[in-house]
NUDRENVO-253322 format. One record per residue (C-alpha): residue number from 1; x, y, z. Coordinates in pm, whole numbers, plus 50000, padded with zeros to 5 digits. Layout:
# residues N
num:NUM xx:X yy:Y zz:Z
...
//
This chain:
# residues 231
num:1 xx:50000 yy:50000 zz:50000
num:2 xx:50284 yy:50240 zz:50074
num:3 xx:50437 yy:50184 zz:49734
num:4 xx:50107 yy:50256 zz:49556
num:5 xx:50057 yy:50574 zz:49761
num:6 xx:50399 yy:50702 zz:49661
num:7 xx:50332 yy:50620 zz:49300
num:8 xx:50004 yy:50811 zz:49307
num:9 xx:50179 yy:51106 zz:49472
num:10 xx:50442 yy:51123 zz:49199
num:11 xx:50177 yy:51102 zz:48928
num:12 xx:49982 yy:51386 zz:49091
num:13 xx:50292 yy:51605 zz:49102
num:14 xx:50360 yy:51532 zz:48735
num:15 xx:50005 yy:51628 zz:48640
num:16 xx:50026 yy:51953 zz:48839
num:17 xx:50356 yy:52049 zz:48676
num:18 xx:50217 yy:51975 zz:48331
num:19 xx:49913 yy:52194 zz:48393
num:20 xx:50130 yy:52477 zz:48524
num:21 xx:50354 yy:52462 zz:48219
num:22 xx:50053 yy:52465 zz:47989
num:23 xx:49901 yy:52769 zz:48165
num:24 xx:50228 yy:52960 zz:48159
num:25 xx:50263 yy:52892 zz:47786
num:26 xx:49909 yy:53018 zz:47726
num:27 xx:49972 yy:53336 zz:47927
num:28 xx:50295 yy:53410 zz:47740
num:29 xx:50114 yy:53359 zz:47412
num:30 xx:49836 yy:53597 zz:47515
num:31 xx:50076 yy:53874 zz:47618
num:32 xx:50284 yy:53831 zz:47305
num:33 xx:49984 yy:53847 zz:47074
num:34 xx:49849 yy:54166 zz:47235
num:35 xx:50180 yy:54349 zz:47221
num:36 xx:50260 yy:54224 zz:46869
num:37 xx:49950 yy:54381 zz:46717
num:38 xx:50036 yy:54671 zz:46486
num:39 xx:49822 yy:54978 zz:46429
num:40 xx:49872 yy:55246 zz:46165
num:41 xx:49755 yy:55603 zz:46114
num:42 xx:49638 yy:55715 zz:45771
num:43 xx:49528 yy:56060 zz:45663
num:44 xx:49630 yy:56405 zz:45550
num:45 xx:49932 yy:56429 zz:45782
num:46 xx:50023 yy:56060 zz:45769
num:47 xx:50004 yy:55798 zz:45495
num:48 xx:49767 yy:55946 zz:45237
num:49 xx:49679 yy:55609 zz:45088
num:50 xx:49357 yy:55624 zz:45296
num:51 xx:49317 yy:55245 zz:45316
num:52 xx:49469 yy:54945 zz:45491
num:53 xx:49762 yy:54948 zz:45250
num:54 xx:49889 yy:55268 zz:45409
num:55 xx:50152 yy:55153 zz:45656
num:56 xx:50413 yy:55428 zz:45656
num:57 xx:50294 yy:55566 zz:45993
num:58 xx:50288 yy:55275 zz:46242
num:59 xx:50189 yy:55348 zz:46601
num:60 xx:50418 yy:55266 zz:46892
num:61 xx:50311 yy:55044 zz:47180
num:62 xx:50337 yy:55164 zz:47540
num:63 xx:50389 yy:54851 zz:47749
num:64 xx:50321 yy:55042 zz:48071
num:65 xx:49970 yy:55159 zz:47982
num:66 xx:49890 yy:54905 zz:47711
num:67 xx:49799 yy:55188 zz:47472
num:68 xx:49922 yy:55268 zz:47123
num:69 xx:50044 yy:55615 zz:47034
num:70 xx:50191 yy:55826 zz:46755
num:71 xx:50383 yy:56150 zz:46803
num:72 xx:50303 yy:56406 zz:46535
num:73 xx:50469 yy:56739 zz:46457
num:74 xx:50285 yy:56980 zz:46229
num:75 xx:50416 yy:57276 zz:46034
num:76 xx:50084 yy:57454 zz:46074
num:77 xx:49756 yy:57393 zz:46251
num:78 xx:49559 yy:57547 zz:45968
num:79 xx:49422 yy:57341 zz:45682
num:80 xx:49301 yy:56981 zz:45681
num:81 xx:49423 yy:56734 zz:45942
num:82 xx:49195 yy:56434 zz:45894
num:83 xx:49292 yy:56080 zz:45989
num:84 xx:49172 yy:55728 zz:46063
num:85 xx:49354 yy:55422 zz:46199
num:86 xx:49373 yy:55059 zz:46093
num:87 xx:49530 yy:54730 zz:46200
num:88 xx:49619 yy:54606 zz:45854
num:89 xx:49279 yy:54444 zz:45806
num:90 xx:49011 yy:54694 zz:45905
num:91 xx:48988 yy:55070 zz:45923
num:92 xx:48850 yy:55242 zz:46232
num:93 xx:48672 yy:55575 zz:46210
num:94 xx:48424 yy:55796 zz:46400
num:95 xx:48082 yy:55674 zz:46511
num:96 xx:47897 yy:55909 zz:46279
num:97 xx:47860 yy:55850 zz:45907
num:98 xx:47718 yy:56196 zz:45843
num:99 xx:48007 yy:56418 zz:45940
num:100 xx:48369 yy:56415 zz:46051
num:101 xx:48455 yy:56428 zz:46420
num:102 xx:48660 yy:56731 zz:46520
num:103 xx:48897 yy:56674 zz:46813
num:104 xx:48935 yy:57022 zz:46955
num:105 xx:49033 yy:56945 zz:47316
num:106 xx:49301 yy:56732 zz:47475
num:107 xx:49230 yy:56412 zz:47673
num:108 xx:48875 yy:56383 zz:47538
num:109 xx:48811 yy:56025 zz:47430
num:110 xx:48617 yy:55927 zz:47119
num:111 xx:48496 yy:55588 zz:46997
num:112 xx:48683 yy:55444 zz:46701
num:113 xx:48442 yy:55211 zz:46517
num:114 xx:48544 yy:54925 zz:46295
num:115 xx:48483 yy:54957 zz:45919
num:116 xx:48376 yy:55323 zz:45940
num:117 xx:48543 yy:55468 zz:45632
num:118 xx:48289 yy:55730 zz:45525
num:119 xx:48424 yy:55998 zz:45759
num:120 xx:48734 yy:56070 zz:45965
num:121 xx:48866 yy:56232 zz:46279
num:122 xx:49004 yy:56584 zz:46247
num:123 xx:49279 yy:56730 zz:46464
num:124 xx:49163 yy:57081 zz:46564
num:125 xx:49379 yy:57160 zz:46868
num:126 xx:49625 yy:57446 zz:46886
num:127 xx:49957 yy:57268 zz:46947
num:128 xx:50191 yy:57189 zz:46659
num:129 xx:50318 yy:56886 zz:46847
num:130 xx:50067 yy:56634 zz:46970
num:131 xx:50041 yy:56268 zz:47060
num:132 xx:49762 yy:56051 zz:46924
num:133 xx:49655 yy:55772 zz:47161
num:134 xx:49453 yy:55458 zz:47095
num:135 xx:49325 yy:55199 zz:47340
num:136 xx:49273 yy:54882 zz:47137
num:137 xx:49080 yy:54718 zz:47422
num:138 xx:48809 yy:54982 zz:47456
num:139 xx:48863 yy:55119 zz:47104
num:140 xx:48894 yy:55475 zz:47230
num:141 xx:49103 yy:55745 zz:47065
num:142 xx:49225 yy:56074 zz:47214
num:143 xx:49497 yy:56337 zz:47185
num:144 xx:49740 yy:56492 zz:47431
num:145 xx:49955 yy:56804 zz:47397
num:146 xx:50313 yy:56709 zz:47318
num:147 xx:50435 yy:57067 zz:47296
num:148 xx:50448 yy:57158 zz:47664
num:149 xx:50794 yy:57247 zz:47792
num:150 xx:50910 yy:57041 zz:48091
num:151 xx:50902 yy:57236 zz:48412
num:152 xx:51182 yy:57239 zz:48665
num:153 xx:51096 yy:57012 zz:48955
num:154 xx:51035 yy:57198 zz:49278
num:155 xx:51150 yy:57093 zz:49620
num:156 xx:50877 yy:56949 zz:49838
num:157 xx:50782 yy:57178 zz:50121
num:158 xx:50670 yy:57077 zz:50467
num:159 xx:50388 yy:57284 zz:50616
num:160 xx:50543 yy:57518 zz:50868
num:161 xx:50457 yy:57480 zz:51234
num:162 xx:50552 yy:57678 zz:51542
num:163 xx:50877 yy:57582 zz:51716
num:164 xx:50906 yy:57583 zz:52092
num:165 xx:51254 yy:57677 zz:52214
num:166 xx:51385 yy:57645 zz:52572
num:167 xx:51681 yy:57842 zz:52709
num:168 xx:51834 yy:57794 zz:53055
num:169 xx:52011 yy:58093 zz:53214
num:170 xx:52183 yy:58080 zz:53555
num:171 xx:52006 yy:58286 zz:53819
num:172 xx:52342 yy:58396 zz:53964
num:173 xx:52609 yy:58532 zz:53731
num:174 xx:52394 yy:58462 zz:53428
num:175 xx:52330 yy:58678 zz:53125
num:176 xx:52170 yy:59013 zz:53191
num:177 xx:51956 yy:58963 zz:52885
num:178 xx:51888 yy:58640 zz:52704
num:179 xx:51917 yy:58662 zz:52324
num:180 xx:51879 yy:58395 zz:52064
num:181 xx:52076 yy:58377 zz:51745
num:182 xx:52030 yy:58184 zz:51425
num:183 xx:52258 yy:58140 zz:51129
num:184 xx:52163 yy:58275 zz:50789
num:185 xx:52123 yy:57998 zz:50534
num:186 xx:52385 yy:58130 zz:50289
num:187 xx:52642 yy:58316 zz:50503
num:188 xx:52831 yy:58277 zz:50826
num:189 xx:52691 yy:58605 zz:50950
num:190 xx:52491 yy:58594 zz:51271
num:191 xx:52136 yy:58716 zz:51241
num:192 xx:51960 yy:58870 zz:51537
num:193 xx:51680 yy:59064 zz:51370
num:194 xx:51400 yy:58817 zz:51414
num:195 xx:51101 yy:58803 zz:51653
num:196 xx:51193 yy:58721 zz:52011
num:197 xx:51550 yy:58844 zz:52016
num:198 xx:51537 yy:58945 zz:52379
num:199 xx:51356 yy:58727 zz:52628
num:200 xx:51202 yy:58876 zz:52939
num:201 xx:51077 yy:58732 zz:53265
num:202 xx:50737 yy:58688 zz:53102
num:203 xx:50896 yy:58402 zz:52908
num:204 xx:51014 yy:58217 zz:53216
num:205 xx:50840 yy:57884 zz:53260
num:206 xx:51052 yy:57768 zz:53554
num:207 xx:51267 yy:57986 zz:53782
num:208 xx:51419 yy:57724 zz:54008
num:209 xx:51553 yy:57457 zz:53771
num:210 xx:51855 yy:57296 zz:53936
num:211 xx:52141 yy:57121 zz:53762
num:212 xx:52485 yy:57042 zz:53915
num:213 xx:52402 yy:57259 zz:54215
num:214 xx:52329 yy:57558 zz:53990
num:215 xx:51986 yy:57719 zz:53976
num:216 xx:51857 yy:57829 zz:53635
num:217 xx:51572 yy:58027 zz:53494
num:218 xx:51421 yy:57837 zz:53203
num:219 xx:51281 yy:58050 zz:52925
num:220 xx:51017 yy:57908 zz:52695
num:221 xx:50964 yy:58088 zz:52363
num:222 xx:50735 yy:57993 zz:52078
num:223 xx:50880 yy:58096 zz:51744
num:224 xx:50626 yy:58154 zz:51469
num:225 xx:50760 yy:57987 zz:51157
num:226 xx:50704 yy:58059 zz:50789
num:227 xx:50772 yy:57820 zz:50501
num:228 xx:51141 yy:57786 zz:50416
num:229 xx:51242 yy:57996 zz:50116
num:230 xx:51559 yy:57900 zz:49932
num:231 xx:51792 yy:58199 zz:49880
//
């Protein structure tokens, strides 16, 4: 009985491994087929063949988003800028068969319908450089501005909060006045012209603090802070 049990166990393991290998092969095939699909743009600013033979403007595939895109640079935004897309077999155009669809705003999605060849999409935005996007899963098409200049990254700022500062001054032979100093951020010069330079007895929170047989007055000051500004 023990021998048969071991034999059954080994067979079960073999079956499980075979199924896992089959599933992994299927998954790899699915991913490969999706990414390998090629889409093309045809139209006034692209391949002017205006059918599935026009393949001079293939779209790129963004593996991060799963979308297809094409970066276009125009010499002028005036004139005709009509286009459709195709996958080598079928053209995709606007939902309407009565009129062209004008894309006059960025990030607005439109349906791209299979075998709609009567009309086309028209680029009507203001930027000379734009990116045409296509989601093959939902069959949506949209445009983003590709002309914006990159902005310099800014340092993250932490919301300012008040800082509580404590100073201990000996009761005997201590400072006549208690002043606080801070360093400027870009020089070695001491800066004293800030709120709370000179502390008075109204700031004393404890007058009999003892340390090493010395009695201190402890001053408590709340410094109102403002966001840090780089000089």
